[in-house]
N, C-alpha and C positions, 0 to 999 in steps of 0.2 A: 950349644947344639942347634944345628939348622932345623927349622920347623916350618910347617905350613898350616894356615888356618882354613877351615872349610868356609865356603861362601854362604854360610848360614850360621848365625851366632858367632861368638868369638870376635866381637867388634874390635876394630883397630882404628884409633883416632886418625882421621884424615885420609884413610885408605878407601878405595872403592869397595862398595858392598852391594851385591846384586841379588842375593838369595835365589840365584838361578833364574831371575826374571829379566826378560828383554826390556820391560818397562823401566826398571831401575838402571839398567845399562844405558838406555837412551837419555835418562835424566842425569847420568853421571853421579848417582847418589853416593855419598861418602859418610862414614860413621863420624859422629861428633866427638866421641870419647871411647877410651878402652872399656871393654867389659871387665868385670872383676876377674874372670878367668884369664883374660889376656894379661892383666896386670900381674897375676901370680906367675904365669908362665915367664914373663919378661924378667921378673925379679929372680926367678930360678936360673936364669941364664940362657933361655931359649932365644934364638935369633930368628925372627919371623921374616921369611923370604917372600911370601905371597899367599895367594888363596887358591883353593882347589875347587874343581867343578862340582856342581850339585844339581839335581833336577829342580824344576821350579817349585819353590817353597818346600822342598824336601819330600814331595808327595809320591815318589816312585822308588821301587827297589832296583832301578837301573838308572844310570846317569847319562841322559841324552837331552839336555835342555835345548830349546830353540835358541836361547840367548848365546850359547857358547858351543853347541855341537856335542857329539858323543865323546865320552871317555872310554877308551878301549883297555881290555885286560892285557897285561904283559905276558900272561900265560897263553893267550890266543886272541889276537886282535879282532877276530870276528865276534868275540863274546864280550859281555859286560863284566866289569869288575864290581858290580853291585851298586846299590844306592841306599839311602841318598848320599852317603859319604863315599861315593865311588871315585871321585878325584883323589881323595885322601888315600884310599886303599891302593889305587894304581900307583901313586907316588911312592908309597912305602914299599910295596911289593917289587917295584922296578928299581929300587935303590936310590931314588932321588934324595930322600931324607930317611932317617931312622924311625921317625914317628911323625904323626900328623893328627891335628884336631879332627874330631868326628862327633856327630850327635845322633840321637836315636829316639824317635817317637813311635816307631812300630817295628823296629829291627834295623835301623839305619847305621848302627855301628856293627852289629853282629852279622847282618847279611853281607855287606862288602868284605868283612873279615873272612867269612866263609868262602866267598867267591874269589878272593885274592890270596888265600893261604896265609892269613895273619891272625894275630890275637886281637880280639875286640871285646872289651868289657863295658857293658852298660851298667853304670853304678846305681845304687839305690836312689829312690826318689828323695830329693833334697840334699844329696851328698855334695853336689857342686852348685854353687850359686849362679843364677841367671842375671844377677844384678849388674849395674844399677838400673837398667832399663825395664826389666821384667821381673815379676815374682816367680812365675813358672811359664811353661809352654805346653800347649795342648792339655790344659787342665791336669798337669802332673804326669802326663804320659812321657814327656821328652826328658832326656838327660844328655849330658855332654861328657866326653873324655877324649880318647885317642884310639887309633889303631897302631899297632907295633908288631915287631917280629917275635918278641919274647915276653913271657910272664914277668920277668924281672923289670923290663922297661915299663910295662904297663903299671906295675906296682909302684915303681919309683915316681912316675909322673902323677899317679893318683895321690901320693904323699904330698906333693907340692901344690896341688890345686884344690883339694877337698876342704870342706869346712864352711860354716855359715858366714854370711856377711851382713852388715847392718841393713835392716829392713826386710830380710827374707821372711816370707809368710810362714815357712816351716823349714825344718832341716833334719837330716838323718842323725841318728845317734853316733857319737864319735867312736872311732876304733880304740881298742884297748892297747894297741901297740902300732908302730909304723907298718904300713902295708909291705914294705920291702922285707921286714922281719917275718911277717906272716907267709910271704911267698917262699922263704927259705926254711920254714918250719915244717915238721912232720905233722900232718893233720890228725894222726891217729887213725883208728879203724872207723870208717864212715859207713852209714847205711844209705845206699843210693838207689833211688827208684829209676827204672828204665822205661822210657816210652820210645819204641823204635818204629812205630807205625803212625799214620795220620790219625788225629782225633776226629771224632764226629764222622767216621767212615770215609774221610778224605784219602784218596790214593796218592802216595808219594813215590818218588823215584827210588829204585833199588840201591843206587849209589849213596843216597842219603841215609837209608837204613843201614848200609854197610859202615858208614862213618860212626853211627851210634853204637853199632855192635862191636866195632874194633875198639872203641873207647871202653865199652863195658868189659871186654875181654882183658884189656890192659889194667883196668881198675881192679878186677878180680885177682889178677896176678900180683897186684900190689897189696893184697890182703883186705880189700874192702868188700863188704857185703853188697852185692848188686842183685836186685830183685825186680821183676816186672811189676811196676806200680806207678801210678801218676794221680794227680788231683782230679777228682771227678768233675770239678769246675771246667776243665778243658773240654769236656764233652757237651757243655751247655750250648745249644744253638744260638742263644741270645748274645753270646760274646761278640759275634761278628756285627750284629746290629748296634750294640753299644759302642764298639770301636769306631764304626763308620759314622755314627752320630757325632761323636766327639771330634773326629777329623773334619767332617764336612762343616760343622758349625764354626770350628776354628779357622777353616779356610775362608769362609765368608767374612769373618772378623779380620783376618789378615789383609784381605783386599781392601776393606774399608780403612784399616789402619794405615796401609801404604798410601791410599788416596789422601788421607788427612795429612800425612807427612809431606807429600809432594804437592799438595794443593790442587789435586785433580780428581775427577770422578773416574774410577777405573771401570772400563767396559770390557765386553767380551773380546774386542779387538786388541786389548792390551795384554792378554794372558793366553796361555795354551788352552785348547778345548777342554781337557780333563780338569784343569784347575777351575775354569768357569763353571763346568757342570757340577763339580763338588760344591762350589760356593752357592750355586743355585739351590742345591739340596739343603744346604745349611740354612739358607734364607727362608726356605719353605717350612722349616720346623718351628713349632711353637716353643715357648720357654718351658712349658710343661713337658714336652717331648724331650727336650735337651736335658732337663733335670732328671727325667726317668732314666736316660742313658747314664748319667752320673751315678744314680742310685744302683743301677745294675752293675756298674764298675765296682762300686764299694762292696756290694754283696759278693761279687766275684773274688775280691781281695780277701774277704773273710774266709771264704771257702778254700782259697789257695792256702792261706796261712794254716788252716786246720790240718792239711795234709802234712806240712812240715812239723806241726806240733804233735802229730801222731807218732813221731819217732824217726822221721827221715831227715837227713842232713843236706842232700843234694838231689836234684832231678836231672837226669841225663836224657837228652833228646837229639835228633838231628837239628842243625841250625835252620835249614831250609827244607822245603819239600821237593826241590829240584836243584840240580847243579847249575852253574852259571849259564844264563840264557844267551842266545844270539842277540846282538844288537838289533833293534827294530821289533823284537818280539812283542813289546808292550805298547807299540804305537797306537794312537786312536784309530778307530775304524770308521769308515764313512757311515754317518748316521748313528754312531755309537761312541761318543767321546769318552764314555766310562769303561770301554773295553780294557784299557790298560790297568785301571784301578781294580777291576774284577780279576784280571790275570795276575795281578800282584799278590792275590791272597795266598797262593801256594808257596810263595817265598816267605811270607810273614806268619804262616799258620802256627809255627812254634815260638815265634818271637813276640808278637804283639800282645798276647795275654799278659806278659810280664811287664810291658809298659803300663798296662791297665792296673796291675797289682802293685807296681812300684818296686818290685824285687830286683836284686842284682842278678844279672845273667851274662854269661861270657861264651863267645865262640872261640874254639881252638881248632887249628888246622891239622886234622888227624888222618885224612884220606885224600887220595887223588884218583880220578877216573882213569880208565884205560887210555883216554885221549889226553891225559895230563892236566885236567882241570881240577883245582882244589875243591874239597868239600869239607865243611866244618861240622863239629859236634858242639852242642850247647850244654853248658853246665848252669843250673839255676840254683840259687841259694835262698835261704830265708831272708826276710828283711834285715838289712844292715850287716849281712854276713859276707861281704866281699872278701874278708880274710880267709874264709873257708874255700871259696872258689879259687883264689890265688894259690893257696897251699896245695890243693888237689890238682889244680892246673899245672903247677910246676912238676908234680909227680908225673903227670901225663906227658909233659914235655920231655922228661928223661926217658920215659918208656917208649914214646913214639916221636923221636926227634924230628923237628920241622925247621928249626931256625936257619939251618944252612942250605935248605932247598932254595933254588933260584929259578925264576921263570926264564923262558928263552930270551925275552927282552929285559936286559938288566944293565944298570949303569956300571 
């Protein structure tokens, strides 16, 4: 199967690797060896043809790095196909390849899946190894898998890449059966909570609400119980601070780490303004502040889990708070390099809490705007329950068929 790797993670020995950074491009940086994920993909028969575009260090929900320029949506080239796996989503949606590698630290599989009309599953924390180079990324927020057109393809690829590798600091519980079997199985009658509005009083676009409501209607017609309910942890205003703390501190470390690998001191002139501003915030934080952020994340995870333990199987939400944005929407503003980071919050409001909690979450393409732009709905499962998401996702795929929809630009 022809396949593409995102230019962030998924190392391929001897191949260029830029992480969306002009700095690495100038140095012609190349990976020393395959990642465990790449090894498993190649053993399964995937033929890796190249890399896909990503924003610098994967920090944006739109893919417009200075290093390589913007990636455009095949649904409307004035709009973004999302980020940070925007190159992957554009490649799959336009028919270049049937699947492509993607990664997700705050929504970067699910957001581009939503914006490009694809299936995007962020697996459970520890489901897929980051070895041999890393134990985890972003203190456990990040996960890797793919974007595809169908639930079946996502399940099949998860079957060949999941599982622990030597030296992993932690790993997810193994599934009871192959994920392809789960995707084909009847999940039984599920109790599903619906959140179709923005938490914490955040206003979201009506098209995103419509995506969640269309999914809720379809799930009710399939015999599931759907009630308006969601974890109260999503209303906690400290979520945003904790997530921003982890991201900014990890950005600071990333610049130091790349400087060490290249034998240079990375300066503000070497990276984009938003990247440097986030790194400076990270550097300004004390170790105590950083650990407080981690403690908040852990408390959030306990509170999230309590909602599922109270009798719910799945949480249904919009994937994003707005449809695909116009390119340039999140560009830095004069005197405000963090304008894009602040503007990104509306796209990650439903996704990033589950990077913090480590739960599996999946975007499915269930709705299109009157202008023909795709809008996804998100299904969130309890920890280690990708099987439930794939099973109910396959039901939605039958009820609201999407696999044969094609954008105006298609191979």
